C-alpha positions as CSV (number, residue, x, y, z in Angstrom):
1,M,-68.9,42.1,-4.9
2,L,-68.2,39.1,-7.2
3,M,-70.6,36.3,-7.4
4,P,-69.9,32.6,-8.4
5,D,-71.6,33.2,-11.8
6,D,-69.1,36.0,-12.6
7,F,-66.4,33.3,-12.8
8,K,-68.4,31.5,-15.5
9,A,-69.4,34.5,-17.5
10,Y,-68.0,35.5,-20.9
11,S,-68.8,37.9,-23.7
12,K,-68.4,37.1,-27.4
13,I,-67.9,39.4,-30.4
14,K,-68.3,38.2,-33.9
15,V,-66.5,40.5,-36.5
16,D,-67.8,40.5,-40.1
17,N,-65.8,43.3,-41.8
18,H,-65.2,42.9,-45.5
19,L,-62.9,45.9,-45.5
20,F,-60.1,43.8,-43.8
21,N,-57.0,43.0,-45.7
22,K,-57.6,39.3,-46.3
23,E,-53.9,38.6,-46.8
24,N,-53.2,39.5,-43.1
25,M,-56.5,38.7,-41.4
26,P,-59.8,37.1,-42.6
27,S,-62.8,39.4,-42.9
28,H,-64.6,37.5,-40.2
29,F,-63.5,36.1,-36.9
30,K,-64.7,35.6,-33.3
31,F,-63.4,37.1,-30.1
32,K,-64.3,35.8,-26.7
33,E,-63.5,37.5,-23.4
34,Y,-63.6,35.3,-20.3
35,C,-64.8,36.4,-16.8
36,P,-64.9,40.1,-17.7
37,M,-66.3,41.1,-14.3
38,V,-63.6,39.1,-12.5
39,F,-60.8,40.7,-14.4
40,R,-62.4,44.2,-14.1
41,N,-62.4,43.6,-10.4
42,L,-58.7,42.6,-10.4
43,R,-57.8,45.7,-12.5
44,E,-59.7,47.9,-10.0
45,R,-57.9,46.4,-7.1
46,F,-54.6,47.2,-8.8
47,G,-55.8,50.7,-9.6
48,I,-56.1,50.2,-13.3
49,D,-59.0,52.1,-14.8
50,D,-60.6,51.1,-18.1
51,Q,-58.7,53.8,-20.1
52,D,-55.4,52.6,-18.6
53,F,-56.3,49.0,-19.4
54,Q,-56.6,49.9,-23.1
55,Y,-52.9,50.4,-23.4
56,I,-51.5,48.6,-20.3
57,V,-50.0,51.4,-18.3
58,E,-46.2,51.3,-17.9
59,C,-45.3,52.3,-14.3
60,H,-48.0,51.1,-11.9
61,G,-46.2,48.1,-10.4
62,I,-46.0,48.4,-6.7
63,T,-46.0,44.7,-6.4
64,L,-44.1,41.8,-7.9
65,L,-47.2,39.6,-8.0
66,P,-48.6,39.0,-11.4
67,Q,-51.2,41.5,-12.5
68,F,-53.7,39.6,-14.7
69,L,-55.7,42.0,-16.8
70,G,-57.8,39.7,-19.0
71,M,-58.2,36.3,-20.7
72,Y,-59.4,36.0,-24.3
73,R,-59.9,33.5,-27.1
74,L,-59.6,34.5,-30.7
75,N,-61.1,32.2,-33.3
76,V,-59.8,32.7,-36.9
77,D,-60.7,30.2,-39.6
78,G,-61.5,27.6,-37.0
79,V,-58.1,27.9,-35.2
80,E,-58.5,29.0,-31.5
81,I,-55.8,31.1,-29.9
82,Y,-56.0,31.7,-26.1
83,V,-54.4,34.9,-24.7
84,I,-53.8,35.9,-21.1
85,V,-52.9,39.6,-20.7
86,T,-50.6,40.6,-17.8
87,R,-48.8,43.7,-16.9
88,N,-45.1,43.9,-17.7
89,V,-42.9,44.6,-14.8
90,F,-40.3,46.3,-17.0
91,S,-40.4,49.6,-18.9
92,H,-41.3,49.3,-22.6
93,R,-38.3,51.5,-23.2
94,L,-35.8,48.7,-22.2
95,S,-34.8,46.3,-24.9
96,V,-34.8,42.7,-24.0
97,Y,-31.7,40.8,-25.2
98,R,-32.1,37.7,-22.9
99,K,-35.0,36.4,-20.9
100,Y,-35.5,33.7,-18.3
101,D,-38.5,32.0,-16.9
102,L,-37.3,31.5,-13.3
103,K,-39.3,29.4,-10.9
104,G,-36.8,28.8,-8.1
105,S,-36.5,25.1,-8.9
106,T,-33.8,23.1,-10.8
107,V,-36.0,20.0,-11.5
108,A,-36.5,19.8,-15.3
109,R,-35.8,23.5,-15.5
110,E,-33.6,23.8,-18.7
111,A,-34.7,25.2,-22.0
112,S,-35.0,22.7,-24.8
113,D,-32.6,22.7,-27.8
114,K,-35.5,23.8,-29.9
115,E,-36.2,26.8,-27.6
116,K,-32.5,27.7,-27.4
117,A,-32.4,27.9,-31.2
118,K,-34.9,30.7,-31.2
119,E,-33.8,34.3,-31.8
120,L,-34.9,35.3,-28.2
121,P,-35.3,32.0,-26.3
122,T,-36.9,31.7,-22.9
123,L,-34.2,30.2,-20.8
124,K,-34.9,28.6,-17.4
125,D,-33.4,28.2,-13.9
126,N,-30.6,25.7,-14.8
127,D,-29.6,27.8,-17.8
128,F,-29.3,30.8,-15.5
129,I,-27.1,28.8,-13.1
130,N,-25.0,27.1,-15.8
131,E,-24.2,30.4,-17.5
132,G,-23.0,31.8,-14.2
133,Q,-25.6,34.6,-14.4
134,K,-26.1,36.9,-11.5
135,I,-28.4,39.8,-10.7
136,Y,-26.7,43.0,-9.7
137,I,-28.7,45.6,-7.9
138,D,-27.6,48.8,-6.1
139,D,-28.4,49.2,-2.4
140,N,-31.4,51.5,-2.8
141,N,-33.1,49.3,-5.4
142,K,-32.2,46.3,-3.4
143,K,-34.0,47.8,-0.4
144,V,-37.1,48.7,-2.5
145,F,-37.1,45.2,-4.0
146,L,-36.8,43.4,-0.7
147,E,-39.6,45.6,0.8
148,K,-41.9,44.7,-2.1
149,L,-41.0,41.0,-1.8
150,K,-41.7,41.0,1.9
151,K,-45.1,42.6,1.5
152,D,-46.0,40.2,-1.4
153,V,-44.9,37.2,0.8
154,E,-47.1,38.5,3.6
155,V,-50.1,38.9,1.2
156,R,-49.7,35.3,0.0
157,K,-49.1,34.0,3.5
158,N,-52.3,35.8,4.7
159,Q,-54.3,34.5,1.7
160,H,-53.4,30.9,2.6
161,Q,-53.7,30.9,6.4
162,G,-56.7,28.9,7.6
163,Q,-56.8,26.8,4.5
164,P,-55.7,23.3,5.7
165,H,-55.7,21.8,2.2
166,R,-52.8,24.0,1.2
167,R,-49.1,23.5,1.9
168,N,-47.4,25.6,4.5
169,V,-46.2,28.9,3.1
170,T,-42.5,29.6,3.7
171,T,-41.6,33.0,5.1
172,L,-38.5,34.8,4.0
173,D,-36.0,36.3,6.4
174,F,-33.8,39.1,5.0
């Protein structure tokens, strides 16, 4: 059972190793893990044991909901870098040649020119629409996808019922 203090907890590691290659990484840096018990609890709920967590298992995803595995801060030479680790929904064997950050909205949802100039830009909803992109899926995979989506919507709907300060959750009919 998680307690309120678990959401405030963190662990710090200070690394002093003079055997590091200083051209690539300084010999001393700090590493901070936020809410380790909370993320361990989340991993357990998704059936991810500590050994699996070490290399982020490939084919566990029975949900389309994000699977947050940890949150960290790395401090190198006074520069702080924050990292959130999530499970990938795609196989690592697939190469990514185009990627989109789709939110389901068209308001201010176009990649900037700076982003588009990158080797692998993260495009957005309006880019997807303007390029005439479509998602093709065979009947069997469509059925599996829609079943997952319905279950995920139900989970979210049930999480928010009885919470008057939240907006109404829209249900999907397929």
